[in-house]
N, CA, C and O atoms as CSV, one atom per row, in Angstrom:
chain,resi,resn,atom,element,x,y,z
A,1,MET,N,N,51.243,3.276,-85.039
A,1,MET,CA,C,51.728,3.648,-83.550
A,1,MET,C,C,51.497,2.095,-83.453
A,1,MET,O,O,50.346,1.681,-83.316
A,2,ALA,N,N,52.609,1.183,-83.522
A,2,ALA,CA,C,52.759,0.343,-83.089
A,2,ALA,C,C,53.720,0.292,-82.487
A,2,ALA,O,O,54.627,0.676,-83.225
A,3,GLN,N,N,54.269,-0.093,-81.064
A,3,GLN,CA,C,55.653,0.087,-80.679
A,3,GLN,C,C,55.882,1.771,-79.960
A,3,GLN,O,O,56.784,2.427,-79.438
A,4,ALA,N,N,54.635,1.902,-80.280
A,4,ALA,CA,C,54.518,3.202,-80.193
A,4,ALA,C,C,55.090,3.231,-78.183
A,4,ALA,O,O,55.970,3.988,-77.775
A,5,LEU,N,N,54.519,2.491,-77.512
A,5,LEU,CA,C,54.420,2.115,-75.841
A,5,LEU,C,C,55.144,2.018,-74.802
A,5,LEU,O,O,55.032,2.236,-73.596
A,6,GLU,N,N,56.296,1.459,-75.876
A,6,GLU,CA,C,57.448,0.830,-75.276
A,6,GLU,C,C,57.665,0.638,-74.421
A,6,GLU,O,O,56.623,1.226,-74.133
A,7,GLY,N,N,58.138,0.273,-73.276
A,7,GLY,CA,C,58.753,0.481,-72.087
A,7,GLY,C,C,57.116,0.719,-71.178
A,7,GLY,O,O,57.313,1.001,-69.996
A,8,LYS,N,N,56.172,0.670,-71.424
A,8,LYS,CA,C,55.211,1.312,-70.208
A,8,LYS,C,C,54.172,-0.042,-69.985
A,8,LYS,O,O,53.975,-1.010,-70.720
A,9,THR,N,N,53.534,0.357,-68.507
A,9,THR,CA,C,53.285,-1.322,-67.741
A,9,THR,C,C,51.256,-0.167,-68.083
A,9,THR,O,O,51.042,0.846,-67.417
A,10,ILE,N,N,50.525,-0.521,-68.811
A,10,ILE,CA,C,48.775,-0.311,-68.381
A,10,ILE,C,C,47.965,-2.048,-67.297
A,10,ILE,O,O,48.066,-3.254,-67.075
A,11,LEU,N,N,47.292,-0.888,-67.048
A,11,LEU,CA,C,46.719,-2.380,-65.419
A,11,LEU,C,C,44.762,-1.946,-66.550
A,11,LEU,O,O,44.193,-0.865,-66.398
A,12,VAL,N,N,44.305,-2.855,-67.324
A,12,VAL,CA,C,43.089,-3.077,-67.588
A,12,VAL,C,C,42.523,-3.558,-66.316
A,12,VAL,O,O,42.786,-4.611,-65.737
A,13,VAL,N,N,41.104,-1.942,-65.718
A,13,VAL,CA,C,40.404,-2.728,-64.789
A,13,VAL,C,C,39.293,-3.077,-65.180
A,13,VAL,O,O,39.010,-2.458,-66.205
A,14,ASP,N,N,38.392,-3.876,-64.824
A,14,ASP,CA,C,37.026,-4.662,-64.939
A,14,ASP,C,C,36.543,-5.491,-64.876
A,14,ASP,O,O,36.987,-6.589,-65.211
A,15,ASP,N,N,35.343,-5.243,-64.375
A,15,ASP,CA,C,34.675,-6.787,-64.301
A,15,ASP,C,C,34.265,-7.447,-65.103
A,15,ASP,O,O,34.053,-8.604,-64.740
A,16,ASP,N,N,33.933,-7.097,-66.588
A,16,ASP,CA,C,33.517,-8.250,-67.217
A,16,ASP,C,C,34.674,-7.909,-68.243
A,16,ASP,O,O,35.288,-6.952,-68.715
A,17,PRO,N,N,34.584,-9.357,-68.297
A,17,PRO,CA,C,35.524,-10.066,-69.137
A,17,PRO,C,C,36.377,-9.132,-71.241
A,17,PRO,O,O,37.358,-8.578,-71.738
A,18,ASP,N,N,34.485,-9.831,-71.649
A,18,ASP,CA,C,34.447,-9.495,-73.035
A,18,ASP,C,C,35.357,-7.807,-72.472
A,18,ASP,O,O,36.580,-7.817,-72.607
A,19,ILE,N,N,34.877,-6.850,-72.046
A,19,ILE,CA,C,35.367,-5.242,-72.256
A,19,ILE,C,C,37.444,-5.677,-71.718
A,19,ILE,O,O,38.453,-5.234,-72.266
A,20,VAL,N,N,37.358,-6.559,-70.628
A,20,VAL,CA,C,38.923,-6.733,-71.305
A,20,VAL,C,C,39.887,-6.515,-72.482
A,20,VAL,O,O,40.713,-5.829,-73.084
A,21,ALA,N,N,38.873,-8.035,-72.295
A,21,ALA,CA,C,38.835,-8.699,-74.108
A,21,ALA,C,C,39.321,-7.587,-74.942
A,21,ALA,O,O,40.543,-7.441,-74.975
A,22,ALA,N,N,38.435,-6.605,-75.765
A,22,ALA,CA,C,38.550,-5.688,-75.751
A,22,ALA,C,C,39.255,-4.232,-76.096
A,22,ALA,O,O,39.394,-3.675,-77.184
A,23,ILE,N,N,39.677,-3.795,-74.676
A,23,ILE,CA,C,40.628,-3.677,-74.870
A,23,ILE,C,C,41.942,-3.590,-74.839
A,23,ILE,O,O,42.622,-2.634,-75.213
A,24,THR,N,N,42.395,-4.863,-74.268
A,24,THR,CA,C,43.749,-5.651,-74.493
A,24,THR,C,C,43.870,-5.873,-75.757
A,24,THR,O,O,44.899,-5.350,-76.183
A,25,ALA,N,N,43.411,-6.291,-76.366
A,25,ALA,CA,C,43.147,-6.424,-78.298
A,25,ALA,C,C,43.614,-4.973,-78.172
A,25,ALA,O,O,44.815,-4.767,-77.996
A,26,ALA,N,N,42.765,-3.965,-78.248
A,26,ALA,CA,C,42.705,-3.041,-79.023
A,26,ALA,C,C,44.408,-2.160,-78.650
A,26,ALA,O,O,45.167,-1.457,-79.317
A,27,LEU,N,N,44.406,-2.628,-77.403
A,27,LEU,CA,C,45.461,-2.023,-77.485
A,27,LEU,C,C,47.364,-3.223,-77.857
A,27,LEU,O,O,48.546,-2.886,-77.908
A,28,ALA,N,N,46.818,-4.251,-77.980
A,28,ALA,CA,C,48.318,-5.089,-77.725
A,28,ALA,C,C,49.579,-5.005,-79.228
A,28,ALA,O,O,50.681,-5.541,-79.108
A,29,ASP,N,N,49.373,-4.628,-79.902
A,29,ASP,CA,C,50.412,-3.962,-81.011
A,29,ASP,C,C,51.335,-2.742,-80.526
A,29,ASP,O,O,52.445,-2.256,-80.742
A,30,SER,N,N,50.017,-2.517,-79.616
A,30,SER,CA,C,50.850,-0.873,-78.937
A,30,SER,C,C,52.718,-1.131,-77.846
A,30,SER,O,O,53.315,-0.340,-77.116
A,31,GLY,N,N,53.022,-2.450,-78.225
A,31,GLY,CA,C,54.311,-2.188,-77.208
A,31,GLY,C,C,53.913,-2.038,-75.494
A,31,GLY,O,O,54.418,-2.830,-74.698
A,32,ALA,N,N,53.001,-0.987,-75.045
A,32,ALA,CA,C,53.079,-1.433,-73.912
A,32,ALA,C,C,52.649,-2.666,-73.225
A,32,ALA,O,O,51.748,-3.387,-73.651
A,33,THR,N,N,53.796,-3.036,-71.393
A,33,THR,CA,C,52.821,-4.264,-70.813
A,33,THR,C,C,51.350,-4.053,-70.510
A,33,THR,O,O,50.688,-3.115,-70.068
A,34,LEU,N,N,51.014,-5.688,-71.050
A,34,LEU,CA,C,49.531,-4.956,-70.549
A,34,LEU,C,C,48.793,-5.699,-69.490
A,34,LEU,O,O,47.941,-6.489,-69.896
A,35,LYS,N,N,48.916,-5.621,-68.592
A,35,LYS,CA,C,48.298,-6.279,-67.330
A,35,LYS,C,C,45.846,-6.135,-66.972
A,35,LYS,O,O,45.083,-5.244,-67.346
A,36,SER,N,N,45.491,-7.603,-66.067
A,36,SER,CA,C,44.299,-7.117,-66.000
A,36,SER,C,C,43.666,-7.211,-64.577
A,36,SER,O,O,44.352,-6.563,-63.787
A,37,ALA,N,N,43.308,-7.406,-64.380
A,37,ALA,CA,C,42.056,-7.198,-63.257
A,37,ALA,C,C,39.867,-7.048,-63.264
A,37,ALA,O,O,39.111,-6.155,-63.648
A,38,GLY,N,N,39.625,-8.446,-62.625
A,38,GLY,CA,C,38.320,-7.796,-62.563
A,38,GLY,C,C,37.531,-8.007,-61.074
A,38,GLY,O,O,36.433,-8.542,-60.919
A,39,ASP,N,N,38.282,-7.516,-60.177
A,39,ASP,CA,C,37.863,-6.675,-59.189
A,39,ASP,C,C,38.776,-5.397,-58.896
A,39,ASP,O,O,39.660,-5.012,-59.661
A,40,GLY,N,N,38.528,-4.949,-57.997
A,40,GLY,CA,C,38.882,-3.718,-57.257
A,40,GLY,C,C,40.619,-4.459,-55.942
A,40,GLY,O,O,41.811,-4.177,-55.823
A,41,VAL,N,N,39.681,-5.396,-55.330
A,41,VAL,CA,C,41.074,-5.861,-54.274
A,41,VAL,C,C,42.157,-6.374,-55.888
A,41,VAL,O,O,43.128,-5.683,-55.579
A,42,THR,N,N,42.347,-6.664,-56.477
A,42,THR,CA,C,43.437,-7.463,-56.959
A,42,THR,C,C,43.695,-5.829,-57.908
A,42,THR,O,O,44.772,-5.759,-58.500
A,43,ALA,N,N,42.689,-4.537,-58.034
A,43,ALA,CA,C,43.344,-4.253,-58.476
A,43,ALA,C,C,44.592,-2.984,-58.109
A,43,ALA,O,O,45.528,-2.352,-58.598
A,44,VAL,N,N,43.766,-3.193,-56.843
A,44,VAL,CA,C,45.173,-2.356,-55.788
A,44,VAL,C,C,46.643,-2.909,-55.876
A,44,VAL,O,O,47.743,-2.385,-56.050
A,45,ASN,N,N,45.989,-4.767,-55.593
A,45,ASN,CA,C,47.230,-5.030,-55.404
A,45,ASN,C,C,48.384,-5.101,-57.013
A,45,ASN,O,O,49.562,-4.893,-56.723
A,46,LEU,N,N,48.129,-5.355,-58.510
A,46,LEU,CA,C,48.570,-5.833,-58.807
A,46,LEU,C,C,49.020,-3.984,-59.902
A,46,LEU,O,O,49.394,-3.846,-61.067
A,47,ALA,N,N,48.722,-2.894,-58.761
A,47,ALA,CA,C,48.817,-1.070,-59.432
A,47,ALA,C,C,50.131,-1.685,-57.975
A,47,ALA,O,O,51.160,-1.995,-58.575
A,48,GLU,N,N,50.273,-1.850,-56.834
A,48,GLU,CA,C,51.210,-1.419,-56.274
A,48,GLU,C,C,52.446,-2.424,-56.680
A,48,GLU,O,O,53.585,-2.082,-56.364
A,49,GLN,N,N,52.169,-4.015,-57.576
A,49,GLN,CA,C,52.994,-4.101,-57.687
A,49,GLN,C,C,53.865,-4.027,-58.591
A,49,GLN,O,O,54.975,-4.554,-58.514
A,50,HIS,N,N,53.319,-3.163,-59.831
A,50,HIS,CA,C,54.282,-3.273,-61.329
A,50,HIS,C,C,54.173,-1.717,-61.406
A,50,HIS,O,O,54.743,-1.054,-62.272
A,51,ASP,N,N,53.392,-1.199,-60.426
A,51,ASP,CA,C,53.534,0.451,-60.728
A,51,ASP,C,C,52.871,1.331,-61.760
A,51,ASP,O,O,53.185,2.519,-61.682
A,52,PRO,N,N,51.879,0.943,-62.864
A,52,PRO,CA,C,51.910,0.698,-63.839
A,52,PRO,C,C,51.726,2.497,-64.204
A,52,PRO,O,O,51.453,3.408,-63.422
A,53,ASP,N,N,52.041,2.548,-65.932
A,53,ASP,CA,C,52.166,4.091,-66.590
A,53,ASP,C,C,50.423,4.883,-66.491
A,53,ASP,O,O,50.156,6.082,-66.403
A,54,LEU,N,N,49.321,3.498,-66.556
A,54,LEU,CA,C,48.055,4.451,-66.736
A,54,LEU,C,C,47.747,2.607,-66.367
A,54,LEU,O,O,48.193,1.495,-66.652
A,55,VAL,N,N,46.457,3.407,-65.382
A,55,VAL,CA,C,45.216,2.339,-65.070
A,55,VAL,C,C,44.109,2.627,-66.238
A,55,VAL,O,O,44.143,3.575,-67.023
A,56,ILE,N,N,43.527,2.020,-66.203
A,56,ILE,CA,C,42.300,1.642,-67.441
A,56,ILE,C,C,41.412,0.849,-65.946
A,56,ILE,O,O,41.810,-0.176,-65.393
A,57,LEU,N,N,39.940,1.795,-65.470
A,57,LEU,CA,C,39.519,1.303,-64.308
A,57,LEU,C,C,37.944,1.830,-64.492
A,57,LEU,O,O,37.669,2.928,-64.978
A,58,ASP,N,N,37.023,0.926,-64.054
A,58,ASP,CA,C,35.727,0.772,-64.567
A,58,ASP,C,C,35.222,1.222,-63.244
A,58,ASP,O,O,35.272,0.328,-62.399
A,59,ILE,N,N,34.894,2.013,-62.954
A,59,ILE,CA,C,33.664,2.367,-61.959
A,59,ILE,C,C,33.178,1.635,-60.842
A,59,ILE,O,O,33.521,1.554,-59.662
A,60,MET,N,N,32.258,1.109,-61.560
A,60,MET,CA,C,31.754,-0.426,-61.405
A,60,MET,C,C,32.568,-1.867,-60.662
A,60,MET,O,O,32.749,-2.886,-61.328
A,61,LEU,N,N,32.891,-1.782,-59.593
A,61,LEU,CA,C,34.102,-3.129,-60.006
A,61,LEU,C,C,33.183,-3.628,-58.660
A,61,LEU,O,O,32.375,-3.007,-57.969
A,62,PRO,N,N,33.853,-5.548,-58.583
A,62,PRO,CA,C,32.679,-6.081,-56.975
A,62,PRO,C,C,34.202,-5.805,-56.104
A,62,PRO,O,O,35.176,-5.123,-56.424
A,63,GLN,N,N,34.036,-6.331,-55.339
A,63,GLN,CA,C,35.126,-6.070,-54.018
A,63,GLN,C,C,35.337,-4.377,-53.315
A,63,GLN,O,O,34.993,-3.813,-52.276
A,64,LYS,N,N,36.110,-4.002,-54.572
A,64,LYS,CA,C,36.239,-2.514,-54.098
A,64,LYS,C,C,36.060,-1.467,-55.649
A,64,LYS,O,O,36.392,-1.816,-56.782
A,65,SER,N,N,35.455,-0.173,-55.252
A,65,SER,CA,C,34.960,0.200,-56.194
A,65,SER,C,C,36.344,0.726,-56.885
A,65,SER,O,O,37.508,0.559,-56.522
A,66,GLY,N,N,35.851,1.360,-57.913
A,66,GLY,CA,C,36.861,2.278,-58.408
A,66,GLY,C,C,37.368,3.119,-58.101
A,66,GLY,O,O,38.551,3.390,-58.303
A,67,PHE,N,N,35.897,4.241,-57.057
A,67,PHE,CA,C,36.593,5.369,-57.032
A,67,PHE,C,C,37.337,5.260,-55.441
A,67,PHE,O,O,38.012,6.172,-54.962
A,68,LEU,N,N,36.994,3.663,-54.603
A,68,LEU,CA,C,38.423,3.392,-53.471
A,68,LEU,C,C,39.685,3.346,-53.779
A,68,LEU,O,O,40.615,3.941,-53.234
A,69,VAL,N,N,39.723,1.814,-55.665
A,69,VAL,CA,C,40.698,1.954,-56.334
A,69,VAL,C,C,41.603,2.378,-56.801
A,69,VAL,O,O,42.675,1.781,-56.906
A,70,LEU,N,N,41.217,4.221,-57.427
A,70,LEU,CA,C,42.127,5.548,-57.196
A,70,LEU,C,C,42.249,6.222,-56.233
A,70,LEU,O,O,43.391,6.659,-56.093
A,71,GLU,N,N,41.318,6.593,-55.244
A,71,GLU,CA,C,41.824,6.707,-53.807
A,71,GLU,C,C,43.200,5.952,-53.436
A,71,GLU,O,O,44.011,6.733,-52.939
A,72,ARG,N,N,43.609,4.783,-53.541
A,72,ARG,CA,C,44.355,4.124,-52.734
A,72,ARG,C,C,45.223,4.240,-54.054
A,72,ARG,O,O,46.165,3.450,-54.008
A,73,ILE,N,N,45.195,4.819,-54.951
A,73,ILE,CA,C,46.550,4.572,-56.183
A,73,ILE,C,C,47.200,5.303,-56.243
A,73,ILE,O,O,48.427,5.221,-56.188
A,74,ARG,N,N,46.235,6.656,-56.437
A,74,ARG,CA,C,46.983,8.204,-56.476
A,74,ARG,C,C,47.750,8.659,-54.445
A,74,ARG,O,O,48.604,9.527,-54.263
A,75,LYS,N,N,47.198,7.900,-53.426
A,75,LYS,CA,C,47.685,8.339,-51.893
A,75,LYS,C,C,48.960,8.401,-52.373
A,75,LYS,O,O,49.798,7.760,-53.006
A,76,ASN,N,N,48.772,9.383,-51.840
A,76,ASN,CA,C,50.620,9.518,-51.615
A,76,ASN,C,C,51.449,10.732,-52.999
A,76,ASN,O,O,52.251,11.649,-52.826
A,77,LYS,N,N,50.836,10.224,-54.249
A,77,LYS,CA,C,51.387,10.656,-55.289
A,77,LYS,C,C,50.883,11.893,-55.216
A,77,LYS,O,O,49.919,12.284,-54.557
A,78,PRO,N,N,52.131,12.931,-56.478
A,78,PRO,CA,C,50.802,14.513,-56.616
A,78,PRO,C,C,50.855,15.007,-57.924
A,78,PRO,O,O,51.628,15.302,-58.835
A,79,ARG,N,N,49.499,14.957,-57.547
A,79,ARG,CA,C,48.693,14.750,-59.147
A,79,ARG,C,C,49.463,15.799,-60.196
A,79,ARG,O,O,49.978,16.916,-60.239
A,80,GLY,N,N,49.083,14.299,-61.234
A,80,GLY,CA,C,49.834,14.144,-62.686
A,80,GLY,C,C,51.081,13.138,-63.008
A,80,GLY,O,O,51.634,13.025,-64.102
A,81,SER,N,N,51.508,12.185,-61.383
A,81,SER,CA,C,52.233,11.688,-61.255
A,81,SER,C,C,52.017,10.752,-62.024
A,81,SER,O,O,50.982,10.868,-62.681
A,82,LYS,N,N,52.755,9.647,-62.230
A,82,LYS,CA,C,51.760,8.063,-63.137
A,82,LYS,C,C,51.369,7.200,-61.234
A,82,LYS,O,O,51.951,7.171,-60.150
A,83,PRO,N,N,50.441,6.804,-61.648
A,83,PRO,CA,C,49.825,6.128,-62.890
A,83,PRO,C,C,49.546,6.924,-63.687
A,83,PRO,O,O,50.626,7.514,-63.730
A,84,ARG,N,N,48.522,7.760,-64.836
A,84,ARG,CA,C,47.382,8.312,-64.439
A,84,ARG,C,C,46.163,7.525,-64.823
A,84,ARG,O,O,46.257,6.336,-65.126
A,85,VAL,N,N,44.900,8.237,-64.815
A,85,VAL,CA,C,43.792,6.899,-64.696
A,85,VAL,C,C,42.526,7.143,-66.144
A,85,VAL,O,O,41.884,8.135,-66.488
A,86,ILE,N,N,42.571,6.209,-66.507
A,86,ILE,CA,C,41.395,7.167,-67.716
A,86,ILE,C,C,39.917,6.116,-66.566
A,86,ILE,O,O,39.993,4.888,-66.529
A,87,MET,N,N,39.337,6.492,-66.174
A,87,MET,CA,C,38.324,6.128,-65.900
A,87,MET,C,C,37.216,5.957,-66.973
A,87,MET,O,O,36.716,6.901,-67.585
A,88,ILE,N,N,36.806,4.328,-67.173
A,88,ILE,CA,C,35.384,4.767,-67.363
A,88,ILE,C,C,33.913,3.307,-66.904
A,88,ILE,O,O,33.927,2.250,-66.273
A,89,THR,N,N,33.126,3.900,-67.474
A,89,THR,CA,C,31.808,3.638,-67.096
A,89,THR,C,C,30.628,3.894,-67.443
A,89,THR,O,O,30.191,4.781,-68.177
A,90,GLY,N,N,30.101,3.044,-66.861
A,90,GLY,CA,C,28.650,3.145,-67.680
A,90,GLY,C,C,27.568,4.186,-67.553
A,90,GLY,O,O,26.970,4.896,-68.362
A,91,ASN,N,N,27.538,4.043,-66.423
A,91,ASN,CA,C,26.712,5.479,-65.609
A,91,ASN,C,C,27.219,6.981,-66.163
A,91,ASN,O,O,28.202,7.717,-66.078
A,92,THR,N,N,26.217,6.952,-66.636
A,92,THR,CA,C,25.658,8.349,-67.094
A,92,THR,C,C,25.736,9.887,-66.390
A,92,THR,O,O,26.141,10.919,-66.925
A,93,GLY,N,N,25.121,9.670,-64.763
A,93,GLY,CA,C,25.555,10.909,-64.050
A,93,GLY,C,C,26.077,11.523,-63.925
A,93,GLY,O,O,27.204,11.066,-63.731
A,94,ARG,N,N,26.033,12.972,-63.870
A,94,ARG,CA,C,27.010,14.428,-63.137
A,94,ARG,C,C,28.104,14.480,-61.940
A,94,ARG,O,O,29.168,15.043,-61.682
A,95,ARG,N,N,26.880,13.225,-61.166
A,95,ARG,CA,C,28.187,12.954,-60.208
A,95,ARG,C,C,29.581,12.371,-60.169
A,95,ARG,O,O,30.687,12.422,-59.632
A,96,HIS,N,N,29.138,12.028,-60.702
A,96,HIS,CA,C,29.829,9.967,-60.379
A,96,HIS,C,C,31.070,11.179,-61.764
A,96,HIS,O,O,31.992,11.307,-60.959
A,97,ARG,N,N,31.411,11.712,-62.616
A,97,ARG,CA,C,32.259,13.258,-62.783
A,97,ARG,C,C,32.954,13.423,-62.166
A,97,ARG,O,O,34.021,12.990,-61.730
A,98,GLN,N,N,32.150,14.301,-62.086
A,98,GLN,CA,C,32.615,15.447,-60.493
A,98,GLN,C,C,33.755,14.735,-59.626
A,98,GLN,O,O,34.665,15.443,-59.196
A,99,TYR,N,N,33.744,13.194,-59.318
A,99,TYR,CA,C,34.189,12.916,-58.362
A,99,TYR,C,C,35.048,12.163,-58.890
A,99,TYR,O,O,36.141,12.348,-58.355
A,100,ALA,N,N,35.082,11.293,-59.799
A,100,ALA,CA,C,36.767,11.454,-60.612
A,100,ALA,C,C,37.576,12.421,-61.076
A,100,ALA,O,O,38.774,12.331,-61.342
A,101,GLU,N,N,36.774,13.467,-61.170
A,101,GLU,CA,C,37.875,14.498,-61.608
A,101,GLU,C,C,38.957,15.362,-60.337
A,101,GLU,O,O,40.107,15.794,-60.268
A,102,ALA,N,N,36.954,15.196,-58.915
A,102,ALA,CA,C,37.461,15.708,-57.888
A,102,ALA,C,C,38.948,14.726,-57.324
A,102,ALA,O,O,40.041,15.130,-56.930
A,103,LEU,N,N,38.523,13.602,-57.459
A,103,LEU,CA,C,40.164,12.297,-57.379
A,103,LEU,C,C,41.592,12.384,-58.430
A,103,LEU,O,O,42.655,11.783,-58.272
A,104,GLY,N,N,41.283,13.163,-59.330
A,104,GLY,CA,C,42.298,13.459,-59.631
A,104,GLY,C,C,42.752,12.204,-61.538
A,104,GLY,O,O,43.758,11.876,-62.169
A,105,VAL,N,N,41.165,11.977,-61.634
A,105,VAL,CA,C,41.009,11.032,-63.264
A,105,VAL,C,C,42.258,12.471,-64.037
A,105,VAL,O,O,42.515,13.639,-63.743
A,106,ASP,N,N,42.640,11.648,-64.929
A,106,ASP,CA,C,42.941,12.024,-65.760
A,106,ASP,C,C,42.348,12.028,-67.605
A,106,ASP,O,O,42.670,12.774,-68.530
A,107,GLU,N,N,41.332,10.787,-67.550
A,107,GLU,CA,C,40.273,11.153,-68.331
A,107,GLU,C,C,39.492,10.141,-67.878
A,107,GLU,O,O,39.625,9.216,-67.077
A,108,TYR,N,N,37.941,10.894,-69.190
A,108,TYR,CA,C,36.423,10.154,-68.599
A,108,TYR,C,C,35.615,10.218,-69.761
A,108,TYR,O,O,35.438,11.103,-70.598
A,109,LEU,N,N,34.810,8.163,-69.503
A,109,LEU,CA,C,35.041,7.871,-71.079
A,109,LEU,C,C,33.779,6.870,-70.371
A,109,LEU,O,O,33.867,5.925,-69.587
A,110,THR,N,N,32.757,7.432,-70.924
A,110,THR,CA,C,30.815,6.710,-70.787
A,110,THR,C,C,30.716,5.852,-72.206
A,110,THR,O,O,30.450,5.970,-73.402
A,111,LYS,N,N,31.269,4.574,-70.837
A,111,LYS,CA,C,30.314,3.852,-72.118
A,111,LYS,C,C,28.569,3.646,-72.739
A,111,LYS,O,O,27.497,3.729,-72.141
A,112,PRO,N,N,28.916,3.337,-74.257
A,112,PRO,CA,C,29.725,2.425,-74.384
A,112,PRO,C,C,31.024,3.387,-75.504
A,112,PRO,O,O,30.884,4.571,-75.198
A,113,PHE,N,N,31.531,3.329,-76.003
A,113,PHE,CA,C,32.641,3.900,-76.148
A,113,PHE,C,C,33.188,3.391,-77.494
A,113,PHE,O,O,33.225,2.164,-77.588
A,114,ARG,N,N,33.757,4.323,-78.890
A,114,ARG,CA,C,34.668,3.842,-79.522
A,114,ARG,C,C,36.169,3.551,-78.737
A,114,ARG,O,O,36.730,4.078,-77.776
A,115,MET,N,N,36.485,2.517,-79.595
A,115,MET,CA,C,38.038,1.765,-79.391
A,115,MET,C,C,38.811,3.152,-79.696
A,115,MET,O,O,39.322,3.588,-78.664
A,116,GLU,N,N,39.007,3.858,-80.681
A,116,GLU,CA,C,40.042,4.107,-81.027
A,116,GLU,C,C,39.723,5.419,-80.300
A,116,GLU,O,O,40.719,6.127,-80.446
A,117,ARG,N,N,39.051,5.893,-79.782
A,117,ARG,CA,C,39.008,6.609,-78.874
A,117,ARG,C,C,40.165,6.609,-77.583
A,117,ARG,O,O,41.074,7.435,-77.672
A,118,LEU,N,N,40.136,5.773,-76.496
A,118,LEU,CA,C,40.218,5.153,-76.070
A,118,LEU,C,C,42.122,4.881,-76.120
A,118,LEU,O,O,43.015,5.019,-75.285
A,119,VAL,N,N,42.072,4.408,-77.669
A,119,VAL,CA,C,43.208,4.499,-77.760
A,119,VAL,C,C,44.494,5.446,-77.531
A,119,VAL,O,O,45.575,5.211,-76.990
A,120,GLU,N,N,43.800,6.992,-78.350
A,120,GLU,CA,C,44.187,7.980,-78.828
A,120,GLU,C,C,44.437,8.376,-77.362
A,120,GLU,O,O,45.626,8.510,-77.076
A,121,VAL,N,N,43.470,8.605,-76.298
A,121,VAL,CA,C,43.918,9.103,-75.333
A,121,VAL,C,C,44.452,7.668,-74.542
A,121,VAL,O,O,44.221,7.464,-73.350
A,122,THR,N,N,44.963,7.023,-75.138
A,122,THR,CA,C,45.903,6.306,-74.614
A,122,THR,C,C,47.616,6.877,-73.869
A,122,THR,O,O,48.304,7.144,-72.884
A,123,HIS,N,N,47.449,6.728,-75.584
A,123,HIS,CA,C,48.400,7.643,-76.435
A,123,HIS,C,C,48.644,8.764,-75.882
A,123,HIS,O,O,49.603,8.541,-75.143
A,124,LYS,N,N,48.343,9.877,-75.791
A,124,LYS,CA,C,47.768,10.570,-75.584
A,124,LYS,C,C,48.888,11.746,-73.896
A,124,LYS,O,O,49.566,12.722,-73.574
A,125,LEU,N,N,48.044,10.195,-73.416
A,125,LEU,CA,C,48.568,10.138,-71.894
A,125,LEU,C,C,49.859,10.039,-71.953
A,125,LEU,O,O,50.723,10.785,-71.493
A,126,LEU,N,N,49.976,8.699,-72.776
A,126,LEU,CA,C,51.374,8.079,-72.410
A,126,LEU,C,C,52.541,8.724,-73.032
A,126,LEU,O,O,53.615,8.653,-72.434
A,127,SER,N,N,52.487,9.174,-73.846
A,127,SER,CA,C,53.233,10.074,-74.545
A,127,SER,C,C,53.932,11.888,-74.544
A,127,SER,O,O,54.784,12.488,-75.199
A,128,GLY,N,N,52.694,12.335,-73.054
A,128,GLY,CA,C,53.294,13.921,-72.630
A,128,GLY,C,C,54.296,14.155,-72.244
A,128,GLY,O,O,54.600,15.318,-71.980
């Protein structure tokens, strides 16, 4: 699957640098351009500047929650348009999942998740 995502941009948003490093390492040979942010404000700014094809987004972020980031980047865009969004969270509650789905998230993964699963979902969303 190396280089399968050539020409695509992926924004990875998590306040844990180890998680950002693990995700970017897992996607490093995909061919996609990878950007990252550690807080919600930076995430929104990068999304507006780079118009990513996919955002991998944590819910619990400093300055602006993942939900607020999702609302902002989805604003005025039809459902199913880019960016596609994979929400990742350590919260196992159903309310968060339901809210994320109501906001139009494409996939919802609960931490800890297998990196292979994230890579698989990324390829599925970006090659469809």
